[in-house]
N, C-alpha and C positions, 0 to 999 in steps of 0.2 A: 621246734616247740620252745625249747629253753631260750633260744636266741630271741624269739618274739617276746617272751616274757621279760627278758633282760632289757630289750629296747623299750618296752612299756614302762618298766620301773625307772629307767633313765629319763624317759619322757616326763614322768611325774615331777621330777626334781628340776627340770629346766625352767628358765624364765623367758618370757616372750615380751620383748620390749617394743620393737617396731611393728608397724602395721603388717609389713611383709612377713615378719616372724610369726605373727598371729595367723595369717592366712595359711602359711605352710604348716603351722601347728594344728590347725583345724583339720586339714587334709590328712596329716599324719595320724592324728587321733582316730579319725574315721577308719583309716586303713588298719591300725592296730586293733581297734575294737572288732572289726569284721574278721580279722585273722584269729583273734583270741576266741571269738564266738564259734568259729569252725572247730577249733580244738575242744571247746567246752561241750559242743554237741556230742562229741565222741566220749569224753572222759567224765562229764558231769562234776568237775572239780569245783568246789565252792570257792577256793582261792582265786580261780580264774574269774568267777562271777564277781567277786569283790573288786578285783583289778579292773574289770570292764566298767563297773559302776563308778569307780574313782576316775577313770579316764573320761567317762561321759560327763561327769561334773566339770572337769577341766575344760573339755570341749565346749560345753554350754557357756562357761564363763568367758572363754576366748571369743566365741561367736557373739555373745552379748556385747562385748567391747567393740567388735567389728561393726555390728549393726547399729550401735548407738543405743541410747536409752528410750527411744520412741517405741520400742517393742514391748515395754512394760505396761503401756496404757491399755 
């Protein structure tokens, strides 16, 4: 549990420069969010929910860059 949270916190501070980095980051964010969600279901820890929300924002930004600006229309 703590290892997953630690990975998520480290993920938040990382920079994604290349397209390949962004693809990997999107997949990793999804994996982290799903893992944290399983823990959240058992503990109902508000800190986990906040962490999942922050990861979701990062994931959306990365995916927006991958898909291009046409998705905004």
